[in-house]
N, C-alpha and C positions, 0 to 999 in steps of 0.2 A: 668733179672738182675735188681738190685736196681737202682733207678734214680741216686743215689750217684755214682754208678759205671759209669753210662753213662756220668755224669758231669765230673768225673775224667778223663775218656778217651777223652772227647772233649777238656778239658783243656790241655791235653798232646799235642794236635795239636797247641796250642797257644805257647808252649815253644820255637819252632824255631823262631817265630815272636819276642818274647821277647829277644831272644839272638841276632838276626840280627838287629832289630830296637827297642830298649828299649822304645822309645817314643810311640810306638804302642802296648806295652804290655798290657795296660789297656783295650783298645777297643777289642783286641784279646781275652782277658780273659772274658770280659763281653759277647761278642758274643758267645764264646764257651760255657759258662755257660748257656746262654739262649737256644741255640740250643741243648745242651745235655739234658736239663730238659724239654723243650717244648712238645715233643711228649707224655710224660706221663700225661699231662693235660687231655688227653682223658679218664683217670680214672674217671673224674668228669663230662665229657661231651661226649656223644656218646658211642661208643664201644671201649674198651681199645684195643690197638694195631691195630686198624683199622682206627679210625677217624682221628688221627693226626700222624700216622706212615706211612711213605712213603719210603719203602726199595729200590725202584727202582728210583723213581722221586727225592728223597732227594739227593742221591749221584750224580745223573745226573745234578742237579741244582748246586751242590757244585763245580763241575769242572769249569764251566765258571765263577762262582763267584770268585774262587781263581785266575783264569787267569786275571780277571778284577782287582782284588786287586793288582796283581803283576804289571799290566800296569798302573793303576791309584791308587797309594798307598795313601789312606787317612784313617783317623780313621773310617769313615763310611764304606768304601769298605772292609777294613780289618775286622771290626766287623761283617759285613753282611756275608762275606765269612766264617768266623769261625762259625757263627751261622748256616749256611747251612751245613758246614762240620759236626758240632755236631749233627744236625738233621738227616743228612744222615747216619752217623755212628751209632747213637742210633737206628734208624729205622731198618737198615740192621742187626745190631748185635743182635737184639732181637731173631733172628732165631737161635742163638747159645745157647739160654737158653731153658727154659721149656715152656710148653703150658700155655694157659691162664686159670688158675684154682687156687682155694684157697689152695689146697694141691697138688702142682705140683710134689712132690716126688712120688705120686701115679700114675702119668702118665695116667690120664683118658681123657685128651684132648691134642692132639698134635698140635693144631693150635697155632703157635708162633706169626706170624705177617702177616697182610693182604697185598698182592701185588695188588694195584689198577690197575696197567698196565695189569697184567696177569689175574686179576679177580679171584684170588684164595688165600687161606691161605698158607703161607710157613710153612713147618713142623718143629717142635722143634728138635734141634740137641743135646741138653742136655750136651754141652761142659761145660756150667755153669748149674749145675743141677736144680737150682731154685733160685729165688731172695732171698737174705739173706742167701744163703748157704755159708759155709766156703770158697769155691772156688770163689764165687762172691766177698766176702770180700778181698780175695787175689788179684783178678784182680783190685779191687778199690785201694788197697794199692800200688800195683806195678805201676799202671798208675799215681798215685799221687806223687810218690817219685821224679821224675824229676821236676814236677810242684813245689813241696815244696822246692826243691833246687834252682830253678831259680827265683821263685816269692817270694816276701816278703809282708809285710803289709796285707791289707784286703784279698787278694787272699789266702795267706798262712793261715790266721786266719779262714776264712770261710771254706776252704777245710779241715783244721785240725778238725774243729768242725763237719763237715759232716762225716769225717772218724770215729770220736768218736760215732756219731749217728749210723753209719753203723755197728760198732762193737757191740753196744747194740742190734740193730735190729737182727744181726746174732745170738746173744746169745738167743734171745727171739722168733725168727721167728716161729718155730713150735708151741710154746706155745700160740702164739697170734691168731691162726686160730679160736678157738671157739669165740673169741671176734669179729673177722672179720665177721664170719658167722651170728652173731646176727645183725650186722650193715647192711650187705648185705641182 
């Protein structure tokens, strides 16, 4: 899935915080944004979907972090909890997409995300056929709608801009492969 989809899904978890305690909406959104985007930094460092993706550990860390944020509700605990939720959901949900390859529609590599606990790759499920697919954009838009309704200001502006970028990427995704191959 596109990093934009992961960010939108992570921000969706910030919506209840914004509704229940508006003063914590900002830290929740920042934490969700960071956690939703962070795992994909391993595109630049290490092995993508292995180095910074933790599909078992991420969700396991998110549960006590959310519990702590409920017991000790501060901007820091809420932001950290949403960051861990975003990281966990991003990491685990990559198994719903394609394998790790430049032409995922060809399905030549079914390794979706590495499970550090089990010591093996989780297999791709192709619910979202590949990053930048029309279904990927649909998930990003669907996850964004509640966020765009509840949030205003910078969150709405940034997410709206990201959705615009996602739409362009979706239109160009298959055409961009030859350029990616030259870089890689």
